[in-house]
N, C-alpha and C positions, 0 to 999 in steps of 0.2 A: 279327110277323116276328122270331122268335128266331134268333139266330145264335150258335152255340157253337163255339169252337176248343179242342180238347183236346190235351194233351201239351205244356204250357208248360215250357220248358227253363230260362229265367232271366229276370231283370228286363228285360233288353234286348228279349227276344222279347215279353214282356208289354206293354212300352211301345209297341212297334211295332204290336201288335194293337189296343191301345186307341186309338192315334192313327188307325188305319184305321176305327174305329167298331165293333169287335167288342165285344159286350155281355157274353157269358158266356165265361170263361176256365177251362178244365177241367184239373184236376191228378189224373191217375191214380196212386193210391198204395195200398200193401198189396194187391198183385195176385198171384194164384197162378201166372200164366203170363207175361204181358208184362213186359218190362224197364221199370223206372221211369225217368222222364226226369231226375229230380233227387231228392235226399234229402228226408226229411221236414223237416229243419231248414232246408234251402235253400228248400223250398216256403213255410215260414212267412215268410221274409224277402221272397219275391216277393209273396206275398199281401198283405203290409202296404202294398205300393205300388199295389194295385188299389182304386181309389176310385170311389164312385157317379158315374155310373150303371152303371159296369162292375161285374161280380160274379165272385167266385171260386167254383168248384164243385169239391168233393171227389168224385172218381170212384173207387169202391172196391168190393171184393167182400165187405166185412164184412157180417155178417148178424145181429148181436146189437145190440139197441138201446143197451145201456150202452156197448159198445165204440164204436159209431158216434158217440154223443154226446160221449164223452171225446175222440175223435180230432178231431171238428169243433171242439171248444173249444180243443184244442191248436193247430190250424191257424188258427183265427179265421175259420171259414166258417159260413155259414148256409144253404147249399144243398148237398145231397148227392145224388149219382147212384149208385144201388145196382144192381150187376150180379149179386149173389149171389142164391141162392134163399131170400130172406127170407120168413118166414111173416106172415100178416095180423096175428097177435098181436104180433109184434115191431114191425111197422110202426106199429100202433096205440099201443104203448108209446112208440115214438120220437116220434110226433107229440104225444102227450099230455104227455110229459116235457119237451119242449123247445119252448115256444111260439115261433112265428116261424120255425122251421126249415122249409125247403122240400125236398120229396122228389121226385126224378125216378127212376122205376123203369124199368129196361131190359126190353125185349121182344125177346129174341134169336131171330132166325129161323134154324131148323135144318132146312132143306129144307121139307117140307110139315107144319109143326106149328101150323097156324093155329088149330085147335080148342083146343089147349093154351094158346095166347096169348090167345084170346078168353076163356077161363076165368080166366086171370091178370088180365086187365083187369077182369072182373066182381068178382073177389075182392079186388083191391088198390086199386081206384079210390077207395074211401072214405078211404084213408089216404095217397094220393099227390097231388101237385100237378100233375105232368106224367108222361108216359111218353116213352121214347125207343126206337125200333126200332134194331136192329143186326144184324150178321151173324156167325154161328158159323163158325169155321175148324176143320174136323175134323182137319187135319194137325197143329195145335198145341194145340187145346183152347181157344183164345182166343175170348172172347165180345165182341169189340170191338177197334178198332185193327188190323183184319185187312187192310184195303185191299180187301175183297171186297164186292161188291154182293149183293143178294138179290132175290127176286121182289117187285117193288114193288106188285103186286096185293095181297100180304099186308099191307104197310104201309097201303095205301089202305083195306082192310077194317078195320084196327085204328083208323085215323083216324075212320072212319064210326061205329064202335060205341062209341068211348071217350067218357065224359062229361068227361074231362080232356084238355087239349091234348096232342098227340103230335108229338114232334120225330123227324125221320128221320135216320138215320146209316147207315154201312156203305158204304165204297168211294166216297163222294162226292168230287168234284173239279170244277175249273172246267168241264170239258167235258161233265159229265152232271148237274150240280146243277139246272139249269133244267128239264131233262126230268123229273128225279125229283120236283120240286115240282109240276109240272103233272100228273104221273101219280098222286101220292098226296095232294095238297092238305093238307099238314101245317101245324102251327103254327110250325114252325121247322126248321132244319137244323143238323147237327153235322158237323165235318170234323176229321180228325187227320192221317193220313199223306198225304192227297190234295193238301195244299198245301206239303209238305216238299220241300226241295231234296236234292241228293245228299249233303249234309253232315248231314242229319237235322234241320235247323232249318227253321222256317216261312219260306218264300220270300216276299219282299215283293210281287213281281209276281204270283205265283200266288195269294196272299191277296187282292190287289186284284181280280184277275180272278174269283175265287170269289165275292167280295162283290157284284161287278157283275152276274154271272150270277144270283145269288140274288135280287137286287133285281128283275131283269127277270122272273124266274119269278113272284114274288109280285105284281108289277104286272100281269102277264098274267092271273093268277088273279082279281084284283080288277076287271078291266075287263069 
């Protein structure tokens, strides 16, 4: 039961999430579309406060192994979530050049592109540790943090065929995360905007409710 919260703003927010039991804390940086939540230098300082069993995750569109490795080393992270169109060759170089790095590759649902996503799973699974589904927003070009859901039947199919664990994301929030888990049977869930208050910060109550509904969903799957 993997739970990731993306879009960490500062140390206070990170501390609140860790105290509530969130394991994976995501930092979207070097993005072509979405606004970043904090500077790279600020991210370094927040990441220093994230201690095991909690984990910091770089979320980025970088697609060259050398750039990804350099940036991970700068931030002090060992997990990277890649949203760019990275090639199998670059992924292979990334894994071989950096022992211990974990790679999560996005599978962005753009309407009915299931065949393309199935081919991506087949081509990239040897070099990934996990996949994460997400939703494309045609109005902005964003491939994540859109607040939009997608056809969960597509995520369910990707969960079924992937030899690696699949996390689901895309418009998840306390009111729908349990249904999403039951519909897709994933290894974990990811949330960003779905637990934010009007001020753009992660809301304590919404986060607790999201975690509670997530636990209910996974417990029901296991029963």
